[in-house]
C-alpha positions as CSV (number, residue, x, y, z in Angstrom):
1,M,0.0,0.0,0.0
2,A,2.9,2.4,0.8
3,D,4.3,1.8,-2.7
4,K,1.0,2.8,-4.3
5,I,0.9,6.0,-2.2
6,K,4.5,6.9,-3.2
7,L,3.6,6.4,-6.8
8,F,0.5,8.5,-6.5
9,V,2.5,11.3,-4.8
10,A,5.1,11.0,-7.6
11,F,2.2,11.5,-10.1
12,L,1.0,14.5,-8.1
13,L,4.5,16.0,-8.2
14,V,4.5,15.7,-12.0
15,V,1.1,17.3,-12.2
16,A,2.3,20.1,-9.8
17,G,5.3,20.7,-12.1
18,I,3.1,21.0,-15.1
19,A,0.6,23.2,-13.3
20,G,3.5,25.4,-12.2
21,F,4.5,25.8,-15.8
22,Y,1.1,27.3,-16.6
23,Y,0.7,29.2,-13.3
24,L,4.0,31.0,-14.1
25,S,2.9,31.9,-17.6
26,D,3.9,35.6,-17.0
27,S,7.3,34.7,-15.7
28,A,10.5,34.0,-17.5
29,A,10.8,30.9,-19.6
30,V,13.6,29.7,-17.3
31,L,11.4,29.7,-14.3
32,R,8.6,27.9,-16.1
33,L,11.1,25.2,-17.3
34,A,12.6,24.9,-13.8
35,S,9.1,24.3,-12.4
36,V,8.6,21.3,-14.7
37,L,12.1,20.0,-14.1
38,V,11.8,20.3,-10.3
39,G,8.5,18.4,-10.4
40,L,9.9,15.7,-12.6
41,L,13.1,15.3,-10.5
42,L,11.1,15.1,-7.2
43,A,8.7,12.7,-8.8
44,T,11.6,10.5,-10.0
45,G,13.1,10.5,-6.5
46,M,9.8,9.6,-5.0
47,A,9.1,6.9,-7.6
48,L,12.6,5.4,-7.1
49,S,12.0,5.1,-3.4
50,S,9.1,2.7,-4.0
51,G,9.4,-1.0,-4.6
52,P,8.4,-0.9,-8.3
53,G,10.6,2.1,-8.8
54,R,13.6,0.1,-7.5
55,V,12.8,-2.8,-9.7
56,F,12.4,-0.5,-12.7
57,F,15.8,1.2,-12.0
58,A,17.5,-2.3,-11.6
59,F,15.9,-3.3,-15.0
60,G,17.3,-0.2,-16.6
61,K,20.8,-0.9,-15.2
62,D,20.6,-4.5,-16.5
63,S,19.5,-3.3,-19.9
64,V,22.4,-0.9,-20.2
65,A,24.8,-3.7,-19.1
66,E,23.3,-6.0,-21.7
67,A,23.5,-3.4,-24.5
68,K,27.2,-3.1,-23.7
69,R,27.7,-6.8,-24.3
70,V,26.1,-6.7,-27.8
71,V,28.5,-7.1,-30.7
72,W,27.6,-4.4,-33.1
73,P,28.3,-4.8,-36.8
74,S,31.2,-2.9,-38.4
75,R,30.7,0.0,-40.7
76,K,31.4,-2.2,-43.7
77,E,28.9,-4.8,-42.7
78,T,26.3,-2.1,-42.0
79,L,26.8,-0.5,-45.5
80,Q,26.7,-3.9,-47.2
81,T,23.5,-4.9,-45.5
82,T,21.9,-1.6,-46.2
83,G,22.9,-1.9,-49.9
84,V,21.3,-5.4,-50.1
85,V,18.1,-4.1,-48.5
86,I,17.9,-1.1,-50.9
87,L,18.6,-3.3,-53.9
88,F,15.9,-5.8,-52.8
89,A,13.4,-3.0,-52.4
90,I,14.1,-1.6,-55.8
91,T,13.9,-5.1,-57.4
92,M,10.6,-5.8,-55.7
93,A,9.2,-2.4,-56.7
94,L,10.1,-3.1,-60.4
95,F,8.6,-6.6,-60.2
96,L,5.4,-5.4,-58.6
97,W,5.2,-2.6,-61.2
98,A,5.6,-5.1,-64.0
99,V,2.9,-7.4,-62.6
100,D,0.6,-4.5,-62.1
101,A,1.1,-3.2,-65.6
102,G,0.6,-6.7,-67.0
103,L,-2.6,-7.2,-65.1
104,M,-3.9,-3.8,-66.2
105,L,-3.2,-4.6,-69.8
106,A,-4.9,-8.0,-69.4
107,V,-8.0,-6.5,-67.8
108,N,-8.2,-3.7,-70.4
109,G,-7.9,-6.3,-73.2
110,L,-10.6,-8.4,-71.7
111,M,-12.9,-5.4,-71.3
112,G,-12.4,-4.4,-74.9
113,R,-10.4,-1.2,-74.1
114,G,-7.2,-2.5,-75.6
115,E,-5.1,-0.2,-77.6
């Protein structure tokens, strides 16, 4: 129950930051932005103090660690793969255009509109 209350308070802090942005409509843009940022920072701190927030933060850390272990393709591999995809897309576009044009000619011929 305490976690739900903490998350609700975090939501209220976000709402308060946004409300402050509109309440300070006559103030400098820096103050309006600070209102939103303070609301978001306080909400983040409150959310991270809850059980689900801690689990989410741990998940984020694990995701970053997993992304660091990924073997990314080299520039050459990326360019080659991109070239193959573009070539395939062009080939399929030409093939579908030819099929469409052939079917259009066949339908026009069957309907007596042949040229």
